[in-house]
PQR file of N, CA, C, O and H, with PARSE charges and radii, in Angstrom:
ATOM      1  N   MET A   1     -13.487 -36.934 -25.482 -0.4000 1.5000
ATOM      2  CA  MET A   1     -12.419 -36.966 -24.492 -0.0000 2.0000
ATOM      3  C   MET A   1     -11.446 -35.818 -24.739  0.5500 1.7000
ATOM      4  O   MET A   1     -10.989 -35.187 -23.786 -0.5500 1.4000
ATOM      5  N   ASP A   2     -11.118 -35.534 -26.007 -0.4000 1.5000
ATOM      6  CA  ASP A   2     -10.204 -34.433 -26.320 -0.0000 2.0000
ATOM      7  C   ASP A   2     -10.781 -33.098 -25.872  0.5500 1.7000
ATOM      8  O   ASP A   2     -10.064 -32.241 -25.355 -0.5500 1.4000
ATOM      9  H   ASP A   2     -11.490 -36.047 -26.781  0.4000 1.0000
ATOM     10  N   LYS A   3     -12.072 -32.933 -26.072 -0.4000 1.5000
ATOM     11  CA  LYS A   3     -12.733 -31.687 -25.682 -0.0000 2.0000
ATOM     12  C   LYS A   3     -12.680 -31.499 -24.160  0.5500 1.7000
ATOM     13  O   LYS A   3     -12.474 -30.385 -23.680 -0.5500 1.4000
ATOM     14  H   LYS A   3     -12.654 -33.629 -26.492  0.4000 1.0000
ATOM     15  N   ILE A   4     -12.862 -32.562 -23.422 -0.4000 1.5000
ATOM     16  CA  ILE A   4     -12.787 -32.505 -21.960 -0.0000 2.0000
ATOM     17  C   ILE A   4     -11.391 -32.085 -21.528  0.5500 1.7000
ATOM     18  O   ILE A   4     -11.245 -31.247 -20.639 -0.5500 1.4000
ATOM     19  H   ILE A   4     -13.029 -33.467 -23.813  0.4000 1.0000
ATOM     20  N   CYS A   5     -10.372 -32.653 -22.142 -0.4000 1.5000
ATOM     21  CA  CYS A   5      -8.987 -32.292 -21.804 -0.0000 2.0000
ATOM     22  C   CYS A   5      -8.708 -30.825 -22.092  0.5500 1.7000
ATOM     23  O   CYS A   5      -8.051 -30.152 -21.298 -0.5500 1.4000
ATOM     24  H   CYS A   5     -10.490 -33.334 -22.864  0.4000 1.0000
ATOM     25  N   ILE A   6      -9.197 -30.328 -23.208 -0.4000 1.5000
ATOM     26  CA  ILE A   6      -8.994 -28.912 -23.558 -0.0000 2.0000
ATOM     27  C   ILE A   6      -9.635 -28.013 -22.521  0.5500 1.7000
ATOM     28  O   ILE A   6      -9.030 -27.036 -22.079 -0.5500 1.4000
ATOM     29  H   ILE A   6      -9.731 -30.875 -23.852  0.4000 1.0000
ATOM     30  N   ILE A   7     -10.865 -28.339 -22.128 -0.4000 1.5000
ATOM     31  CA  ILE A   7     -11.570 -27.525 -21.130 -0.0000 2.0000
ATOM     32  C   ILE A   7     -10.845 -27.564 -19.790  0.5500 1.7000
ATOM     33  O   ILE A   7     -10.706 -26.528 -19.140 -0.5500 1.4000
ATOM     34  H   ILE A   7     -11.357 -29.133 -22.486  0.4000 1.0000
ATOM     35  N   LEU A   8     -10.391 -28.710 -19.373 -0.4000 1.5000
ATOM     36  CA  LEU A   8      -9.709 -28.834 -18.085 -0.0000 2.0000
ATOM     37  C   LEU A   8      -8.353 -28.127 -18.066  0.5500 1.7000
ATOM     38  O   LEU A   8      -7.895 -27.713 -17.001 -0.5500 1.4000
ATOM     39  H   LEU A   8     -10.504 -29.551 -19.901  0.4000 1.0000
ATOM     40  N   GLU A   9      -7.710 -27.982 -19.213 -0.4000 1.5000
ATOM     41  CA  GLU A   9      -6.402 -27.336 -19.286 -0.0000 2.0000
ATOM     42  C   GLU A   9      -6.487 -25.818 -19.371  0.5500 1.7000
ATOM     43  O   GLU A   9      -5.476 -25.136 -19.205 -0.5500 1.4000
ATOM     44  H   GLU A   9      -8.082 -28.319 -20.078  0.4000 1.0000
ATOM     45  N   GLU A  10      -7.683 -25.275 -19.629 -0.4000 1.5000
ATOM     46  CA  GLU A  10      -7.840 -23.824 -19.718 -0.0000 2.0000
ATOM     47  C   GLU A  10      -7.566 -23.183 -18.369  0.5500 1.7000
ATOM     48  O   GLU A  10      -7.934 -23.713 -17.320 -0.5500 1.4000
ATOM     49  H   GLU A  10      -8.504 -25.829 -19.765  0.4000 1.0000
ATOM     50  N   GLU A  11      -6.899 -22.006 -18.422 -0.4000 1.5000
ATOM     51  CA  GLU A  11      -6.616 -21.278 -17.185 -0.0000 2.0000
ATOM     52  C   GLU A  11      -7.809 -20.393 -16.858  0.5500 1.7000
ATOM     53  O   GLU A  11      -8.255 -19.598 -17.685 -0.5500 1.4000
ATOM     54  H   GLU A  11      -6.600 -21.576 -19.274  0.4000 1.0000
ATOM     55  N   ASN A  12      -8.310 -20.540 -15.666 -0.4000 1.5000
ATOM     56  CA  ASN A  12      -9.415 -19.713 -15.203 -0.0000 2.0000
ATOM     57  C   ASN A  12      -8.866 -18.572 -14.348  0.5500 1.7000
ATOM     58  O   ASN A  12      -7.793 -18.711 -13.761 -0.5500 1.4000
ATOM     59  H   ASN A  12      -7.948 -21.186 -14.994  0.4000 1.0000
ATOM     60  N   PRO A  13      -9.586 -17.438 -14.265 -0.5600 1.5000
ATOM     61  CA  PRO A  13      -9.095 -16.295 -13.493  0.2800 2.0000
ATOM     62  C   PRO A  13      -8.749 -16.636 -12.044  0.5500 1.7000
ATOM     63  O   PRO A  13      -7.798 -16.085 -11.490 -0.5500 1.4000
ATOM     64  N   ASN A  14      -9.500 -17.525 -11.439 -0.4000 1.5000
ATOM     65  CA  ASN A  14      -9.226 -17.867 -10.041 -0.0000 2.0000
ATOM     66  C   ASN A  14      -8.076 -18.864  -9.899  0.5500 1.7000
ATOM     67  O   ASN A  14      -7.723 -19.243  -8.782 -0.5500 1.4000
ATOM     68  H   ASN A  14     -10.273 -17.973 -11.889  0.4000 1.0000
ATOM     69  N   GLN A  15      -7.493 -19.289 -11.013 -0.4000 1.5000
ATOM     70  CA  GLN A  15      -6.383 -20.234 -10.971 -0.0000 2.0000
ATOM     71  C   GLN A  15      -5.057 -19.584 -11.354  0.5500 1.7000
ATOM     72  O   GLN A  15      -4.059 -20.276 -11.554 -0.5500 1.4000
ATOM     73  H   GLN A  15      -7.780 -18.981 -11.920  0.4000 1.0000
ATOM     74  N   GLN A  16      -5.044 -18.271 -11.453 -0.4000 1.5000
ATOM     75  CA  GLN A  16      -3.810 -17.595 -11.827 -0.0000 2.0000
ATOM     76  C   GLN A  16      -2.786 -17.719 -10.707  0.5500 1.7000
ATOM     77  O   GLN A  16      -3.122 -17.735  -9.523 -0.5500 1.4000
ATOM     78  H   GLN A  16      -5.855 -17.708 -11.290  0.4000 1.0000
ATOM     79  N   GLU A  17      -1.540 -17.805 -11.118 -0.4000 1.5000
ATOM     80  CA  GLU A  17      -0.455 -17.930 -10.168 -0.0000 2.0000
ATOM     81  C   GLU A  17      -0.351 -16.667  -9.324  0.5500 1.7000
ATOM     82  O   GLU A  17      -0.523 -15.560  -9.834 -0.5500 1.4000
ATOM     83  H   GLU A  17      -1.267 -17.793 -12.080  0.4000 1.0000
ATOM     84  N   LYS A  18      -0.071 -16.829  -8.039 -0.4000 1.5000
ATOM     85  CA  LYS A  18       0.041 -15.696  -7.126 -0.0000 2.0000
ATOM     86  C   LYS A  18       1.370 -15.755  -6.405  0.5500 1.7000
ATOM     87  O   LYS A  18       1.944 -16.824  -6.195 -0.5500 1.4000
ATOM     88  H   LYS A  18       0.069 -17.729  -7.624  0.4000 1.0000
ATOM     89  N   ILE A  19       1.841 -14.585  -6.033 -0.4000 1.5000
ATOM     90  CA  ILE A  19       3.048 -14.486  -5.218 -0.0000 2.0000
ATOM     91  C   ILE A  19       2.622 -13.958  -3.864  0.5500 1.7000
ATOM     92  O   ILE A  19       1.929 -12.944  -3.777 -0.5500 1.4000
ATOM     93  H   ILE A  19       1.374 -13.717  -6.203  0.4000 1.0000
ATOM     94  N   LYS A  20       3.030 -14.634  -2.818 -0.4000 1.5000
ATOM     95  CA  LYS A  20       2.693 -14.194  -1.470 -0.0000 2.0000
ATOM     96  C   LYS A  20       3.985 -13.915  -0.715  0.5500 1.7000
ATOM     97  O   LYS A  20       4.920 -14.716  -0.722 -0.5500 1.4000
ATOM     98  H   LYS A  20       3.593 -15.458  -2.889  0.4000 1.0000
ATOM     99  N   ILE A  21       4.010 -12.764  -0.068 -0.4000 1.5000
ATOM    100  CA  ILE A  21       5.152 -12.387   0.763 -0.0000 2.0000
ATOM    101  C   ILE A  21       4.590 -11.999   2.124  0.5500 1.7000
ATOM    102  O   ILE A  21       3.682 -11.172   2.209 -0.5500 1.4000
ATOM    103  H   ILE A  21       3.251 -12.114  -0.062  0.4000 1.0000
ATOM    104  N   ARG A  22       5.107 -12.573   3.155 -0.4000 1.5000
ATOM    105  CA  ARG A  22       4.615 -12.260   4.496 -0.0000 2.0000
ATOM    106  C   ARG A  22       4.849 -10.787   4.809  0.5500 1.7000
ATOM    107  O   ARG A  22       5.931 -10.252   4.566 -0.5500 1.4000
ATOM    108  H   ARG A  22       5.844 -13.245   3.085  0.4000 1.0000
ATOM    109  N   ALA A  23       3.835 -10.147   5.345 -0.4000 1.5000
ATOM    110  CA  ALA A  23       3.889  -8.724   5.655 -0.0000 2.0000
ATOM    111  C   ALA A  23       5.003  -8.401   6.649  0.5500 1.7000
ATOM    112  O   ALA A  23       5.639  -7.353   6.543 -0.5500 1.4000
ATOM    113  H   ALA A  23       2.956 -10.581   5.543  0.4000 1.0000
ATOM    114  N   ASP A  24       5.240  -9.279   7.598 -0.4000 1.5000
ATOM    115  CA  ASP A  24       6.266  -8.985   8.604 -0.0000 2.0000
ATOM    116  C   ASP A  24       7.667  -8.900   7.996  0.5500 1.7000
ATOM    117  O   ASP A  24       8.558  -8.285   8.583 -0.5500 1.4000
ATOM    118  H   ASP A  24       4.723 -10.130   7.684  0.4000 1.0000
ATOM    119  N   LEU A  25       7.870  -9.507   6.833 -0.4000 1.5000
ATOM    120  CA  LEU A  25       9.165  -9.413   6.164 -0.0000 2.0000
ATOM    121  C   LEU A  25       9.349  -8.063   5.479  0.5500 1.7000
ATOM    122  O   LEU A  25      10.478  -7.611   5.286 -0.5500 1.4000
ATOM    123  H   LEU A  25       7.147 -10.006   6.356  0.4000 1.0000
ATOM    124  N   LEU A  26       8.239  -7.417   5.110 -0.4000 1.5000
ATOM    125  CA  LEU A  26       8.310  -6.151   4.382 -0.0000 2.0000
ATOM    126  C   LEU A  26       8.024  -4.921   5.235  0.5500 1.7000
ATOM    127  O   LEU A  26       8.424  -3.815   4.872 -0.5500 1.4000
ATOM    128  H   LEU A  26       7.322  -7.785   5.267  0.4000 1.0000
ATOM    129  N   ASN A  27       7.345  -5.094   6.351 -0.4000 1.5000
ATOM    130  CA  ASN A  27       6.901  -3.942   7.146 -0.0000 2.0000
ATOM    131  C   ASN A  27       8.034  -3.007   7.556  0.5500 1.7000
ATOM    132  O   ASN A  27       7.818  -1.802   7.680 -0.5500 1.4000
ATOM    133  H   ASN A  27       7.020  -5.992   6.646  0.4000 1.0000
ATOM    134  N   LYS A  28       9.211  -3.526   7.764 -0.4000 1.5000
ATOM    135  CA  LYS A  28      10.328  -2.679   8.190 -0.0000 2.0000
ATOM    136  C   LYS A  28      10.747  -1.677   7.116  0.5500 1.7000
ATOM    137  O   LYS A  28      11.466  -0.722   7.408 -0.5500 1.4000
ATOM    138  H   LYS A  28       9.387  -4.506   7.663  0.4000 1.0000
ATOM    139  N   TYR A  29      10.303  -1.888   5.877 -0.4000 1.5000
ATOM    140  CA  TYR A  29      10.686  -1.009   4.775 -0.0000 2.0000
ATOM    141  C   TYR A  29       9.651   0.080   4.483  0.5500 1.7000
ATOM    142  O   TYR A  29       9.875   0.927   3.618 -0.5500 1.4000
ATOM    143  H   TYR A  29       9.719  -2.664   5.640  0.4000 1.0000
ATOM    144  N   PHE A  30       8.534   0.065   5.185 -0.4000 1.5000
ATOM    145  CA  PHE A  30       7.462   1.029   4.956 -0.0000 2.0000
ATOM    146  C   PHE A  30       7.241   1.894   6.193  0.5500 1.7000
ATOM    147  O   PHE A  30       7.465   1.449   7.318 -0.5500 1.4000
ATOM    148  H   PHE A  30       8.352  -0.623   5.887  0.4000 1.0000
ATOM    149  N   PRO A  31       6.798   3.136   5.977 -0.5600 1.5000
ATOM    150  CA  PRO A  31       6.396   3.950   7.129  0.2800 2.0000
ATOM    151  C   PRO A  31       5.254   3.251   7.876  0.5500 1.7000
ATOM    152  O   PRO A  31       4.455   2.536   7.272 -0.5500 1.4000
ATOM    153  N   LYS A  32       5.190   3.462   9.169 -0.4000 1.5000
ATOM    154  CA  LYS A  32       4.193   2.790  10.011 -0.0000 2.0000
ATOM    155  C   LYS A  32       2.760   3.097   9.586  0.5500 1.7000
ATOM    156  O   LYS A  32       1.868   2.268   9.766 -0.5500 1.4000
ATOM    157  H   LYS A  32       5.839   4.043   9.659  0.4000 1.0000
ATOM    158  N   ASP A  33       2.535   4.287   9.022 -0.4000 1.5000
ATOM    159  CA  ASP A  33       1.170   4.690   8.687 -0.0000 2.0000
ATOM    160  C   ASP A  33       0.739   4.290   7.277  0.5500 1.7000
ATOM    161  O   ASP A  33      -0.355   4.662   6.852 -0.5500 1.4000
ATOM    162  H   ASP A  33       3.260   4.960   8.876  0.4000 1.0000
ATOM    163  N   TYR A  34       1.559   3.546   6.540 -0.4000 1.5000
ATOM    164  CA  TYR A  34       1.185   3.121   5.191 -0.0000 2.0000
ATOM    165  C   TYR A  34       0.078   2.075   5.268  0.5500 1.7000
ATOM    166  O   TYR A  34       0.133   1.148   6.076 -0.5500 1.4000
ATOM    167  H   TYR A  34       2.448   3.243   6.885  0.4000 1.0000
ATOM    168  N   THR A  35      -0.928   2.242   4.411 -0.4000 1.5000
ATOM    169  CA  THR A  35      -1.995   1.250   4.323 -0.0000 2.0000
ATOM    170  C   THR A  35      -1.545   0.107   3.414  0.5500 1.7000
ATOM    171  O   THR A  35      -0.537   0.208   2.714 -0.5500 1.4000
ATOM    172  H   THR A  35      -0.973   2.995   3.754  0.4000 1.0000
ATOM    173  N   LEU A  36      -2.309  -0.971   3.443 -0.4000 1.5000
ATOM    174  CA  LEU A  36      -2.007  -2.109   2.572 -0.0000 2.0000
ATOM    175  C   LEU A  36      -2.048  -1.681   1.109  0.5500 1.7000
ATOM    176  O   LEU A  36      -1.214  -2.107   0.310 -0.5500 1.4000
ATOM    177  H   LEU A  36      -3.127  -1.053   4.012  0.4000 1.0000
ATOM    178  N   LYS A  37      -3.011  -0.846   0.761 -0.4000 1.5000
ATOM    179  CA  LYS A  37      -3.125  -0.360  -0.612 -0.0000 2.0000
ATOM    180  C   LYS A  37      -1.887   0.443  -1.008  0.5500 1.7000
ATOM    181  O   LYS A  37      -1.375   0.271  -2.114 -0.5500 1.4000
ATOM    182  H   LYS A  37      -3.689  -0.499   1.409  0.4000 1.0000
ATOM    183  N   GLN A  38      -1.403   1.304  -0.137 -0.4000 1.5000
ATOM    184  CA  GLN A  38      -0.209   2.101  -0.432 -0.0000 2.0000
ATOM    185  C   GLN A  38       1.005   1.198  -0.617  0.5500 1.7000
ATOM    186  O   GLN A  38       1.838   1.439  -1.490 -0.5500 1.4000
ATOM    187  H   GLN A  38      -1.818   1.443   0.762  0.4000 1.0000
ATOM    188  N   LYS A  39       1.099   0.171   0.197 -0.4000 1.5000
ATOM    189  CA  LYS A  39       2.222  -0.759   0.079 -0.0000 2.0000
ATOM    190  C   LYS A  39       2.183  -1.485  -1.269  0.5500 1.7000
ATOM    191  O   LYS A  39       3.202  -1.594  -1.951 -0.5500 1.4000
ATOM    192  H   LYS A  39       0.422  -0.025   0.906  0.4000 1.0000
ATOM    193  N   ARG A  40       1.006  -1.977  -1.645 -0.4000 1.5000
ATOM    194  CA  ARG A  40       0.864  -2.670  -2.925 -0.0000 2.0000
ATOM    195  C   ARG A  40       1.231  -1.762  -4.093  0.5500 1.7000
ATOM    196  O   ARG A  40       1.948  -2.163  -5.010 -0.5500 1.4000
ATOM    197  H   ARG A  40       0.178  -1.888  -1.091  0.4000 1.0000
ATOM    198  N   GLU A  41       0.723  -0.521  -4.042 -0.4000 1.5000
ATOM    199  CA  GLU A  41       0.995   0.423  -5.130 -0.0000 2.0000
ATOM    200  C   GLU A  41       2.484   0.726  -5.241  0.5500 1.7000
ATOM    201  O   GLU A  41       3.024   0.793  -6.345 -0.5500 1.4000
ATOM    202  H   GLU A  41       0.141  -0.195  -3.298  0.4000 1.0000
ATOM    203  N   LEU A  42       3.143   0.908  -4.115 -0.4000 1.5000
ATOM    204  CA  LEU A  42       4.572   1.193  -4.131 -0.0000 2.0000
ATOM    205  C   LEU A  42       5.368  -0.001  -4.654  0.5500 1.7000
ATOM    206  O   LEU A  42       6.299   0.164  -5.442 -0.5500 1.4000
ATOM    207  H   LEU A  42       2.704   0.853  -3.218  0.4000 1.0000
ATOM    208  N   ILE A  43       5.003  -1.185  -4.219 -0.4000 1.5000
ATOM    209  CA  ILE A  43       5.696  -2.385  -4.708 -0.0000 2.0000
ATOM    210  C   ILE A  43       5.521  -2.505  -6.218  0.5500 1.7000
ATOM    211  O   ILE A  43       6.474  -2.823  -6.930 -0.5500 1.4000
ATOM    212  H   ILE A  43       4.246  -1.319  -3.579  0.4000 1.0000
ATOM    213  N   GLU A  44       4.311  -2.252  -6.709 -0.4000 1.5000
ATOM    214  CA  GLU A  44       4.082  -2.323  -8.146 -0.0000 2.0000
ATOM    215  C   GLU A  44       4.905  -1.275  -8.893  0.5500 1.7000
ATOM    216  O   GLU A  44       5.477  -1.576  -9.940 -0.5500 1.4000
ATOM    217  H   GLU A  44       3.537  -1.994  -6.131  0.4000 1.0000
ATOM    218  N   GLN A  45       4.972  -0.055  -8.372 -0.4000 1.5000
ATOM    219  CA  GLN A  45       5.786   1.000  -8.994 -0.0000 2.0000
ATOM    220  C   GLN A  45       7.255   0.587  -9.046  0.5500 1.7000
ATOM    221  O   GLN A  45       7.920   0.759 -10.068 -0.5500 1.4000
ATOM    222  H   GLN A  45       4.507   0.190  -7.522  0.4000 1.0000
ATOM    223  N   LEU A  46       7.748   0.049  -7.955 -0.4000 1.5000
ATOM    224  CA  LEU A  46       9.155  -0.339  -7.897 -0.0000 2.0000
ATOM    225  C   LEU A  46       9.466  -1.466  -8.879  0.5500 1.7000
ATOM    226  O   LEU A  46      10.512  -1.454  -9.528 -0.5500 1.4000
ATOM    227  H   LEU A  46       7.208  -0.091  -7.125  0.4000 1.0000
ATOM    228  N   VAL A  47       8.572  -2.428  -8.988 -0.4000 1.5000
ATOM    229  CA  VAL A  47       8.790  -3.538  -9.927 -0.0000 2.0000
ATOM    230  C   VAL A  47       8.737  -3.020 -11.361  0.5500 1.7000
ATOM    231  O   VAL A  47       9.550  -3.422 -12.193 -0.5500 1.4000
ATOM    232  H   VAL A  47       7.722  -2.438  -8.461  0.4000 1.0000
ATOM    233  N   LYS A  48       7.791  -2.132 -11.657 -0.4000 1.5000
ATOM    234  CA  LYS A  48       7.709  -1.552 -13.000 -0.0000 2.0000
ATOM    235  C   LYS A  48       8.973  -0.770 -13.331  0.5500 1.7000
ATOM    236  O   LYS A  48       9.479  -0.860 -14.450 -0.5500 1.4000
ATOM    237  H   LYS A  48       7.131  -1.805 -10.981  0.4000 1.0000
ATOM    238  N   GLY A  49       9.487  -0.008 -12.377 -0.4000 1.5000
ATOM    239  CA  GLY A  49      10.720   0.744 -12.587 -0.0000 2.0000
ATOM    240  C   GLY A  49      11.899  -0.173 -12.836  0.5500 1.7000
ATOM    241  O   GLY A  49      12.717   0.074 -13.723 -0.5500 1.4000
ATOM    242  H   GLY A  49       9.076   0.065 -11.468  0.4000 1.0000
ATOM    243  N   TRP A  50      11.981  -1.231 -12.050 -0.4000 1.5000
ATOM    244  CA  TRP A  50      13.054  -2.214 -12.231 -0.0000 2.0000
ATOM    245  C   TRP A  50      12.946  -2.858 -13.606  0.5500 1.7000
ATOM    246  O   TRP A  50      13.948  -3.022 -14.301 -0.5500 1.4000
ATOM    247  H   TRP A  50      11.317  -1.432 -11.330  0.4000 1.0000
ATOM    248  N   TYR A  51      11.736  -3.220 -13.995 -0.4000 1.5000
ATOM    249  CA  TYR A  51      11.508  -3.860 -15.281 -0.0000 2.0000
ATOM    250  C   TYR A  51      11.922  -2.937 -16.420  0.5500 1.7000
ATOM    251  O   TYR A  51      12.540  -3.375 -17.391 -0.5500 1.4000
ATOM    252  H   TYR A  51      10.921  -3.087 -13.430  0.4000 1.0000
ATOM    253  N   GLY A  52      11.580  -1.672 -16.299 -0.4000 1.5000
ATOM    254  CA  GLY A  52      11.951  -0.690 -17.334 -0.0000 2.0000
ATOM    255  C   GLY A  52      13.448  -0.559 -17.482  0.5500 1.7000
ATOM    256  O   GLY A  52      13.945  -0.341 -18.587 -0.5500 1.4000
ATOM    257  H   GLY A  52      11.078  -1.317 -15.511  0.4000 1.0000
ATOM    258  N   LYS A  53      14.173  -0.688 -16.391 -0.4000 1.5000
ATOM    259  CA  LYS A  53      15.634  -0.577 -16.436 -0.0000 2.0000
ATOM    260  C   LYS A  53      16.285  -1.802 -17.069  0.5500 1.7000
ATOM    261  O   LYS A  53      17.456  -1.757 -17.447 -0.5500 1.4000
ATOM    262  H   LYS A  53      13.770  -0.865 -15.494  0.4000 1.0000
ATOM    263  N   GLN A  54      15.531  -2.897 -17.186 -0.4000 1.5000
ATOM    264  CA  GLN A  54      16.077  -4.123 -17.762 -0.0000 2.0000
ATOM    265  C   GLN A  54      16.184  -4.029 -19.281  0.5500 1.7000
ATOM    266  O   GLN A  54      16.832  -4.867 -19.908 -0.5500 1.4000
ATOM    267  H   GLN A  54      14.580  -2.933 -16.879  0.4000 1.0000
ATOM    268  N   GLY A  55      15.550  -3.013 -19.880 -0.4000 1.5000
ATOM    269  CA  GLY A  55      15.615  -2.839 -21.326 -0.0000 2.0000
ATOM    270  C   GLY A  55      14.710  -3.786 -22.088  0.5500 1.7000
ATOM    271  O   GLY A  55      14.912  -4.013 -23.281 -0.5500 1.4000
ATOM    272  H   GLY A  55      15.024  -2.332 -19.371  0.4000 1.0000
ATOM    273  N   VAL A  56      13.723  -4.336 -21.418 -0.4000 1.5000
ATOM    274  CA  VAL A  56      12.784  -5.252 -22.049 -0.0000 2.0000
ATOM    275  C   VAL A  56      11.504  -4.482 -22.328  0.5500 1.7000
ATOM    276  O   VAL A  56      10.965  -3.824 -21.438 -0.5500 1.4000
ATOM    277  H   VAL A  56      13.559  -4.151 -20.449  0.4000 1.0000
ATOM    278  N   SER A  57      11.014  -4.563 -23.559 -0.4000 1.5000
ATOM    279  CA  SER A  57       9.745  -3.905 -23.855 -0.0000 2.0000
ATOM    280  C   SER A  57       8.595  -4.841 -23.595  0.5500 1.7000
ATOM    281  O   SER A  57       8.721  -6.055 -23.753 -0.5500 1.4000
ATOM    282  H   SER A  57      11.451  -5.098 -24.282  0.4000 1.0000
ATOM    283  N   GLU A  58       7.461  -4.275 -23.191 -0.4000 1.5000
ATOM    284  CA  GLU A  58       6.289  -5.103 -22.849 -0.0000 2.0000
ATOM    285  C   GLU A  58       5.654  -5.694 -24.052  0.5500 1.7000
ATOM    286  O   GLU A  58       4.662  -6.413 -23.936 -0.5500 1.4000
ATOM    287  H   GLU A  58       7.358  -3.288 -23.063  0.4000 1.0000
TER
END
């Protein structure tokens, strides 16, 4: 029974927490010709920059 509980509590790749933001809330901040990939990359860059300014090391 303990082994079953351990297996069930393991985090699987498809169970990782996700953040979803509706595109219509963000589209006004991007040029019209930006692709979804460009938007994702820019958001990631901005979050990394913000994180770096917090003075927290990874």
